[in-house]
PDB file of N, CA, C and O in Angstrom:
ATOM      1  N   MET A   1      88.233  97.760  76.164  1.00  0.00           N
ATOM      2  CA  MET A   1      89.772  97.321  76.711  1.00  0.00           C
ATOM      3  C   MET A   1      90.054  97.712  77.728  1.00  0.00           C
ATOM      4  O   MET A   1      90.950  97.014  78.203  1.00  0.00           O
ATOM      5  N   ARG A   2      89.612  98.892  78.680  1.00  0.00           N
ATOM      6  CA  ARG A   2      89.716  99.513  80.059  1.00  0.00           C
ATOM      7  C   ARG A   2      89.637  98.627  80.788  1.00  0.00           C
ATOM      8  O   ARG A   2      90.449  98.694  81.710  1.00  0.00           O
ATOM      9  N   GLY A   3      88.659  97.343  80.798  1.00  0.00           N
ATOM     10  CA  GLY A   3      88.555  96.404  82.002  1.00  0.00           C
ATOM     11  C   GLY A   3      89.868  95.657  81.528  1.00  0.00           C
ATOM     12  O   GLY A   3      90.683  96.065  82.355  1.00  0.00           O
ATOM     13  N   ALA A   4      90.450  94.926  80.802  1.00  0.00           N
ATOM     14  CA  ALA A   4      91.598  94.480  80.562  1.00  0.00           C
ATOM     15  C   ALA A   4      92.778  95.181  81.353  1.00  0.00           C
ATOM     16  O   ALA A   4      93.469  94.616  82.201  1.00  0.00           O
ATOM     17  N   ASP A   5      92.896  96.451  80.962  1.00  0.00           N
ATOM     18  CA  ASP A   5      94.025  97.232  81.494  1.00  0.00           C
ATOM     19  C   ASP A   5      94.003  97.011  83.141  1.00  0.00           C
ATOM     20  O   ASP A   5      94.981  96.795  83.858  1.00  0.00           O
ATOM     21  N   CYS A   6      92.887  97.102  83.460  1.00  0.00           N
ATOM     22  CA  CYS A   6      92.911  97.142  84.788  1.00  0.00           C
ATOM     23  C   CYS A   6      93.117  95.918  86.044  1.00  0.00           C
ATOM     24  O   CYS A   6      92.899  95.904  87.256  1.00  0.00           O
ATOM     25  N   ARG A   7      93.645  94.945  85.073  1.00  0.00           N
ATOM     26  CA  ARG A   7      94.078  93.633  85.891  1.00  0.00           C
ATOM     27  C   ARG A   7      95.304  93.886  85.797  1.00  0.00           C
ATOM     28  O   ARG A   7      95.952  92.866  86.029  1.00  0.00           O
ATOM     29  N   VAL A   8      96.353  95.334  85.418  1.00  0.00           N
ATOM     30  CA  VAL A   8      97.595  95.586  85.699  1.00  0.00           C
ATOM     31  C   VAL A   8      97.943  96.387  86.473  1.00  0.00           C
ATOM     32  O   VAL A   8      96.962  97.079  86.743  1.00  0.00           O
ATOM     33  N   PRO A   9      99.247  96.880  87.290  1.00  0.00           N
ATOM     34  CA  PRO A   9      99.436  97.695  88.443  1.00  0.00           C
ATOM     35  C   PRO A   9      98.769  98.920  87.831  1.00  0.00           C
ATOM     36  O   PRO A   9      98.390  99.019  86.664  1.00  0.00           O
ATOM     37  N   ASN A  10      98.692  99.735  88.683  1.00  0.00           N
ATOM     38  CA  ASN A  10      98.094 101.277  88.663  1.00  0.00           C
ATOM     39  C   ASN A  10      98.662 101.966  87.663  1.00  0.00           C
ATOM     40  O   ASN A  10      97.928 102.702  87.004  1.00  0.00           O
ATOM     41  N   TRP A  11     100.015 101.882  87.351  1.00  0.00           N
ATOM     42  CA  TRP A  11     100.488 102.713  86.226  1.00  0.00           C
ATOM     43  C   TRP A  11     100.106 103.055  84.950  1.00  0.00           C
ATOM     44  O   TRP A  11     100.528 103.998  84.280  1.00  0.00           O
ATOM     45  N   THR A  12      99.086 102.034  84.584  1.00  0.00           N
ATOM     46  CA  THR A  12      98.468 101.984  83.518  1.00  0.00           C
ATOM     47  C   THR A  12      97.580 102.704  83.583  1.00  0.00           C
ATOM     48  O   THR A  12      97.070 102.852  82.473  1.00  0.00           O
ATOM     49  N   GLY A  13      96.915 103.477  84.651  1.00  0.00           N
ATOM     50  CA  GLY A  13      96.040 104.719  84.904  1.00  0.00           C
ATOM     51  C   GLY A  13      94.523 103.780  85.316  1.00  0.00           C
ATOM     52  O   GLY A  13      93.452 104.352  85.517  1.00  0.00           O
ATOM     53  N   CYS A  14      94.639 102.774  85.363  1.00  0.00           N
ATOM     54  CA  CYS A  14      93.538 101.635  85.975  1.00  0.00           C
ATOM     55  C   CYS A  14      92.976 102.656  87.350  1.00  0.00           C
ATOM     56  O   CYS A  14      93.993 102.924  87.990  1.00  0.00           O
ATOM     57  N   PRO A  15      91.964 103.194  87.903  1.00  0.00           N
ATOM     58  CA  PRO A  15      91.590 103.013  89.082  1.00  0.00           C
ATOM     59  C   PRO A  15      92.168 102.403  90.077  1.00  0.00           C
ATOM     60  O   PRO A  15      92.626 101.276  89.886  1.00  0.00           O
ATOM     61  N   ARG A  16      92.283 103.128  91.562  1.00  0.00           N
ATOM     62  CA  ARG A  16      92.583 102.072  92.801  1.00  0.00           C
ATOM     63  C   ARG A  16      91.765 101.503  92.957  1.00  0.00           C
ATOM     64  O   ARG A  16      92.299 100.513  93.457  1.00  0.00           O
ATOM     65  N   PRO A  17      90.038 101.151  92.910  1.00  0.00           N
ATOM     66  CA  PRO A  17      89.080 100.763  93.558  1.00  0.00           C
ATOM     67  C   PRO A  17      89.128  99.268  92.653  1.00  0.00           C
ATOM     68  O   PRO A  17      88.750  98.132  92.941  1.00  0.00           O
ATOM     69  N   ALA A  18      89.686  99.768  91.604  1.00  0.00           N
ATOM     70  CA  ALA A  18      89.268  98.299  90.499  1.00  0.00           C
ATOM     71  C   ALA A  18      90.379  97.325  91.104  1.00  0.00           C
ATOM     72  O   ALA A  18      90.179  96.111  91.058  1.00  0.00           O
ATOM     73  N   LEU A  19      91.798  97.947  91.793  1.00  0.00           N
ATOM     74  CA  LEU A  19      92.584  97.584  92.086  1.00  0.00           C
ATOM     75  C   LEU A  19      92.423  96.542  93.328  1.00  0.00           C
ATOM     76  O   LEU A  19      92.964  95.480  93.637  1.00  0.00           O
ATOM     77  N   ASP A  20      91.541  97.264  93.815  1.00  0.00           N
ATOM     78  CA  ASP A  20      90.977  96.684  95.383  1.00  0.00           C
ATOM     79  C   ASP A  20      89.910  95.727  95.243  1.00  0.00           C
ATOM     80  O   ASP A  20      89.774  94.852  96.097  1.00  0.00           O
ATOM     81  N   ALA A  21      89.116  95.808  94.218  1.00  0.00           N
ATOM     82  CA  ALA A  21      88.102  94.796  93.970  1.00  0.00           C
ATOM     83  C   ALA A  21      88.592  93.858  93.372  1.00  0.00           C
ATOM     84  O   ALA A  21      87.950  92.812  93.466  1.00  0.00           O
ATOM     85  N   LEU A  22      89.769  93.819  92.605  1.00  0.00           N
ATOM     86  CA  LEU A  22      90.131  92.326  92.506  1.00  0.00           C
ATOM     87  C   LEU A  22      90.963  91.549  93.603  1.00  0.00           C
ATOM     88  O   LEU A  22      91.266  90.357  93.642  1.00  0.00           O
ATOM     89  N   GLY A  23      91.290  92.744  94.627  1.00  0.00           N
ATOM     90  CA  GLY A  23      92.461  91.718  95.692  1.00  0.00           C
ATOM     91  C   GLY A  23      93.703  92.395  95.307  1.00  0.00           C
ATOM     92  O   GLY A  23      94.578  92.596  96.150  1.00  0.00           O
ATOM     93  N   LEU A  24      93.818  92.719  94.218  1.00  0.00           N
ATOM     94  CA  LEU A  24      95.647  93.003  93.592  1.00  0.00           C
ATOM     95  C   LEU A  24      96.494  93.919  94.651  1.00  0.00           C
ATOM     96  O   LEU A  24      97.699  93.839  94.889  1.00  0.00           O
ATOM     97  N   HIS A  25      95.457  94.879  95.264  1.00  0.00           N
ATOM     98  CA  HIS A  25      96.608  95.979  95.590  1.00  0.00           C
ATOM     99  C   HIS A  25      97.734  95.902  96.850  1.00  0.00           C
ATOM    100  O   HIS A  25      98.648  96.648  97.200  1.00  0.00           O
ATOM    101  N   ARG A  26      97.300  94.860  97.255  1.00  0.00           N
ATOM    102  CA  ARG A  26      97.954  94.400  98.922  1.00  0.00           C
ATOM    103  C   ARG A  26      99.242  93.500  97.887  1.00  0.00           C
ATOM    104  O   ARG A  26     100.403  93.425  98.288  1.00  0.00           O
ATOM    105  N   HIS A  27      98.890  93.008  96.836  1.00  0.00           N
ATOM    106  CA  HIS A  27     100.196  92.008  96.186  1.00  0.00           C
ATOM    107  C   HIS A  27     101.184  93.052  95.357  1.00  0.00           C
ATOM    108  O   HIS A  27     102.382  92.858  95.152  1.00  0.00           O
ATOM    109  N   TRP A  28     100.426  94.186  94.934  1.00  0.00           N
ATOM    110  CA  TRP A  28     101.521  94.822  94.428  1.00  0.00           C
ATOM    111  C   TRP A  28     101.932  95.678  95.507  1.00  0.00           C
ATOM    112  O   TRP A  28     103.113  96.026  95.520  1.00  0.00           O
ATOM    113  N   ARG A  29     101.339  95.984  96.206  1.00  0.00           N
ATOM    114  CA  ARG A  29     102.289  96.855  97.075  1.00  0.00           C
ATOM    115  C   ARG A  29     103.492  96.045  97.750  1.00  0.00           C
ATOM    116  O   ARG A  29     104.640  96.478  97.655  1.00  0.00           O
ATOM    117  N   ASP A  30     103.268  95.122  98.282  1.00  0.00           N
ATOM    118  CA  ASP A  30     103.892  93.847  98.586  1.00  0.00           C
ATOM    119  C   ASP A  30     104.946  93.603  97.431  1.00  0.00           C
ATOM    120  O   ASP A  30     105.982  93.470  98.083  1.00  0.00           O
ATOM    121  N   ALA A  31     105.180  93.509  96.527  1.00  0.00           N
ATOM    122  CA  ALA A  31     106.122  93.510  95.387  1.00  0.00           C
ATOM    123  C   ALA A  31     106.945  94.767  95.063  1.00  0.00           C
ATOM    124  O   ALA A  31     108.080  94.859  94.596  1.00  0.00           O
ATOM    125  N   ARG A  32     106.258  95.502  95.356  1.00  0.00           N
ATOM    126  CA  ARG A  32     106.941  96.852  95.285  1.00  0.00           C
ATOM    127  C   ARG A  32     107.911  97.127  96.376  1.00  0.00           C
ATOM    128  O   ARG A  32     109.050  97.492  96.081  1.00  0.00           O
ATOM    129  N   THR A  33     107.620  97.010  97.370  1.00  0.00           N
ATOM    130  CA  THR A  33     108.471  96.438  98.843  1.00  0.00           C
ATOM    131  C   THR A  33     109.786  96.210  98.549  1.00  0.00           C
ATOM    132  O   THR A  33     110.775  96.926  98.706  1.00  0.00           O
ATOM    133  N   HIS A  34     109.617  94.790  97.970  1.00  0.00           N
ATOM    134  CA  HIS A  34     110.489  93.876  98.092  1.00  0.00           C
ATOM    135  C   HIS A  34     111.290  94.325  96.938  1.00  0.00           C
ATOM    136  O   HIS A  34     112.450  93.919  97.018  1.00  0.00           O
ATOM    137  N   THR A  35     111.059  94.986  95.961  1.00  0.00           N
ATOM    138  CA  THR A  35     111.950  95.560  94.730  1.00  0.00           C
ATOM    139  C   THR A  35     112.396  96.541  95.278  1.00  0.00           C
ATOM    140  O   THR A  35     113.458  96.790  94.706  1.00  0.00           O
ATOM    141  N   LEU A  36     112.183  97.392  96.203  1.00  0.00           N
ATOM    142  CA  LEU A  36     112.960  98.520  96.569  1.00  0.00           C
ATOM    143  C   LEU A  36     113.479  98.349  97.527  1.00  0.00           C
ATOM    144  O   LEU A  36     113.924  99.427  97.923  1.00  0.00           O
ATOM    145  N   HIS A  37     113.748  97.393  98.328  1.00  0.00           N
ATOM    146  CA  HIS A  37     114.283  96.919  99.440  1.00  0.00           C
ATOM    147  C   HIS A  37     115.441  95.981  99.326  1.00  0.00           C
ATOM    148  O   HIS A  37     115.524  95.129 100.211  1.00  0.00           O
ATOM    149  N   ASP A  38     116.122  95.989  98.620  1.00  0.00           N
ATOM    150  CA  ASP A  38     117.074  95.172  97.833  1.00  0.00           C
ATOM    151  C   ASP A  38     118.588  95.212  98.527  1.00  0.00           C
ATOM    152  O   ASP A  38     119.410  96.068  98.198  1.00  0.00           O
ATOM    153  N   PRO A  39     118.821  94.337  99.381  1.00  0.00           N
ATOM    154  CA  PRO A  39     120.268  95.284 100.474  1.00  0.00           C
ATOM    155  C   PRO A  39     121.410  94.246  99.266  1.00  0.00           C
ATOM    156  O   PRO A  39     122.559  94.304  99.702  1.00  0.00           O
ATOM    157  N   ALA A  40     121.358  93.675  98.395  1.00  0.00           N
ATOM    158  CA  ALA A  40     122.349  93.418  97.442  1.00  0.00           C
ATOM    159  C   ALA A  40     122.788  94.330  96.718  1.00  0.00           C
ATOM    160  O   ALA A  40     123.980  94.635  96.677  1.00  0.00           O
ATOM    161  N   ARG A  41     121.688  94.999  95.912  1.00  0.00           N
ATOM    162  CA  ARG A  41     121.617  96.091  95.159  1.00  0.00           C
ATOM    163  C   ARG A  41     121.975  97.214  95.876  1.00  0.00           C
ATOM    164  O   ARG A  41     122.177  98.164  95.120  1.00  0.00           O
ATOM    165  N   TRP A  42     122.116  97.446  96.928  1.00  0.00           N
ATOM    166  CA  TRP A  42     122.980  98.395  97.886  1.00  0.00           C
ATOM    167  C   TRP A  42     123.892  98.844  98.011  1.00  0.00           C
ATOM    168  O   TRP A  42     124.348  99.986  97.966  1.00  0.00           O
ATOM    169  N   LYS A  43     124.428  97.324  98.295  1.00  0.00           N
ATOM    170  CA  LYS A  43     125.799  96.606  98.085  1.00  0.00           C
ATOM    171  C   LYS A  43     126.610  97.103  97.281  1.00  0.00           C
ATOM    172  O   LYS A  43     127.706  97.527  97.648  1.00  0.00           O
ATOM    173  N   VAL A  44     126.208  97.131  96.080  1.00  0.00           N
ATOM    174  CA  VAL A  44     126.664  97.085  94.621  1.00  0.00           C
ATOM    175  C   VAL A  44     126.993  98.664  94.620  1.00  0.00           C
ATOM    176  O   VAL A  44     128.076  99.186  94.356  1.00  0.00           O
ATOM    177  N   GLN A  45     126.070  99.142  94.896  1.00  0.00           N
ATOM    178  CA  GLN A  45     125.829 100.693  94.514  1.00  0.00           C
ATOM    179  C   GLN A  45     127.276 101.232  95.792  1.00  0.00           C
ATOM    180  O   GLN A  45     128.321 101.719  95.360  1.00  0.00           O
ATOM    181  N   HIS A  46     127.087 101.066  96.957  1.00  0.00           N
ATOM    182  CA  HIS A  46     128.360 101.457  97.845  1.00  0.00           C
ATOM    183  C   HIS A  46     129.727 100.715  97.390  1.00  0.00           C
ATOM    184  O   HIS A  46     130.709 101.435  97.574  1.00  0.00           O
ATOM    185  N   ILE A  47     130.000  99.533  96.877  1.00  0.00           N
ATOM    186  CA  ILE A  47     131.054  99.282  96.130  1.00  0.00           C
ATOM    187  C   ILE A  47     131.312 100.082  95.427  1.00  0.00           C
ATOM    188  O   ILE A  47     132.358 100.708  95.597  1.00  0.00           O
ATOM    189  N   GLY A  48     130.283 100.429  94.146  1.00  0.00           N
ATOM    190  CA  GLY A  48     130.588 101.576  93.044  1.00  0.00           C
ATOM    191  C   GLY A  48     130.981 102.796  93.399  1.00  0.00           C
ATOM    192  O   GLY A  48     131.925 103.394  92.883  1.00  0.00           O
ATOM    193  N   ARG A  49     130.167 103.273  94.429  1.00  0.00           N
ATOM    194  CA  ARG A  49     130.742 104.790  95.017  1.00  0.00           C
ATOM    195  C   ARG A  49     131.893 105.171  95.503  1.00  0.00           C
ATOM    196  O   ARG A  49     132.538 106.217  95.430  1.00  0.00           O
ATOM    197  N   TYR A  50     132.146 103.557  96.312  1.00  0.00           N
ATOM    198  CA  TYR A  50     133.859 103.549  96.829  1.00  0.00           C
ATOM    199  C   TYR A  50     134.865 103.758  95.417  1.00  0.00           C
ATOM    200  O   TYR A  50     135.700 104.657  95.311  1.00  0.00           O
ATOM    201  N   VAL A  51     134.584 102.745  94.409  1.00  0.00           N
ATOM    202  CA  VAL A  51     135.319 102.739  94.099  1.00  0.00           C
ATOM    203  C   VAL A  51     135.882 104.243  93.083  1.00  0.00           C
ATOM    204  O   VAL A  51     136.941 104.836  92.877  1.00  0.00           O
ATOM    205  N   LEU A  52     134.381 104.358  92.646  1.00  0.00           N
ATOM    206  CA  LEU A  52     134.734 105.556  91.465  1.00  0.00           C
ATOM    207  C   LEU A  52     134.738 106.682  92.305  1.00  0.00           C
ATOM    208  O   LEU A  52     135.183 107.615  91.636  1.00  0.00           O
ATOM    209  N   ASN A  53     134.428 107.097  93.575  1.00  0.00           N
ATOM    210  CA  ASN A  53     134.604 108.477  94.433  1.00  0.00           C
ATOM    211  C   ASN A  53     135.502 108.274  95.435  1.00  0.00           C
ATOM    212  O   ASN A  53     136.090 109.261  95.878  1.00  0.00           O
ATOM    213  N   GLY A  54     135.753 107.075  95.934  1.00  0.00           N
ATOM    214  CA  GLY A  54     136.212 107.074  97.422  1.00  0.00           C
ATOM    215  C   GLY A  54     135.335 107.319  98.667  1.00  0.00           C
ATOM    216  O   GLY A  54     135.855 107.787  99.680  1.00  0.00           O
ATOM    217  N   THR A  55     134.252 107.071  98.631  1.00  0.00           N
ATOM    218  CA  THR A  55     132.964 107.322  99.323  1.00  0.00           C
ATOM    219  C   THR A  55     132.601 106.287 100.277  1.00  0.00           C
ATOM    220  O   THR A  55     131.861 105.408  99.836  1.00  0.00           O
ATOM    221  N   LYS A  56     133.043 106.188 101.749  1.00  0.00           N
ATOM    222  CA  LYS A  56     132.839 105.033 102.423  1.00  0.00           C
ATOM    223  C   LYS A  56     131.422 104.756 102.408  1.00  0.00           C
ATOM    224  O   LYS A  56     130.489 105.552 102.305  1.00  0.00           O
ATOM    225  N   PRO A  57     131.407 103.199 102.555  1.00  0.00           N
ATOM    226  CA  PRO A  57     130.001 103.038 103.052  1.00  0.00           C
ATOM    227  C   PRO A  57     129.443 102.921 104.228  1.00  0.00           C
ATOM    228  O   PRO A  57     130.251 102.542 105.076  1.00  0.00           O
ATOM    229  N   PRO A  58     128.239 103.119 104.669  1.00  0.00           N
ATOM    230  CA  PRO A  58     127.757 103.797 106.148  1.00  0.00           C
ATOM    231  C   PRO A  58     128.314 102.425 106.926  1.00  0.00           C
ATOM    232  O   PRO A  58     128.469 101.245 106.611  1.00  0.00           O
ATOM    233  N   ARG A  59     128.516 103.198 108.051  1.00  0.00           N
ATOM    234  CA  ARG A  59     128.744 102.115 109.177  1.00  0.00           C
ATOM    235  C   ARG A  59     127.977 101.508 110.157  1.00  0.00           C
ATOM    236  O   ARG A  59     128.344 100.899 111.162  1.00  0.00           O
ATOM    237  N   HIS A  60     126.528 101.822 109.612  1.00  0.00           N
ATOM    238  CA  HIS A  60     125.433 101.126 110.726  1.00  0.00           C
ATOM    239  C   HIS A  60     125.251  99.611 110.432  1.00  0.00           C
ATOM    240  O   HIS A  60     124.583  98.896 111.178  1.00  0.00           O
ATOM    241  N   GLY A  61     125.682  99.290 109.654  1.00  0.00           N
ATOM    242  CA  GLY A  61     125.260  97.706 109.314  1.00  0.00           C
ATOM    243  C   GLY A  61     124.024  97.342 108.827  1.00  0.00           C
ATOM    244  O   GLY A  61     123.633  96.213 109.122  1.00  0.00           O
ATOM    245  N   LEU A  62     123.296  98.071 108.123  1.00  0.00           N
ATOM    246  CA  LEU A  62     122.003  97.801 107.255  1.00  0.00           C
ATOM    247  C   LEU A  62     122.573  97.442 105.934  1.00  0.00           C
ATOM    248  O   LEU A  62     121.702  97.429 105.064  1.00  0.00           O
ATOM    249  N   LEU A  63     123.448  97.224 105.623  1.00  0.00           N
ATOM    250  CA  LEU A  63     123.549  97.109 104.333  1.00  0.00           C
ATOM    251  C   LEU A  63     123.227  95.561 103.859  1.00  0.00           C
ATOM    252  O   LEU A  63     123.273  95.259 102.667  1.00  0.00           O
TER     253      LEU A  63
END
C-alpha cells in the first residue's frame, strides 16, 4: 500500500524522493503556490474585515 500512497502529495507521509522520482514535486509546488496566492480570496477577506471591524484594506494595490 505504501507504493500507492506515494502517488499523492507529501502530506501522506510519502518520502520526498518518491515525489521527485515520479516527477510530481514541481507540479505539487506549483499547485500549492496557485492556491495560496488567490487575490479574489484576499479581496473577500479585506471586505469582511472592513464590514466586521472597520479595518481599511491596504493601499498598496496588490489586491
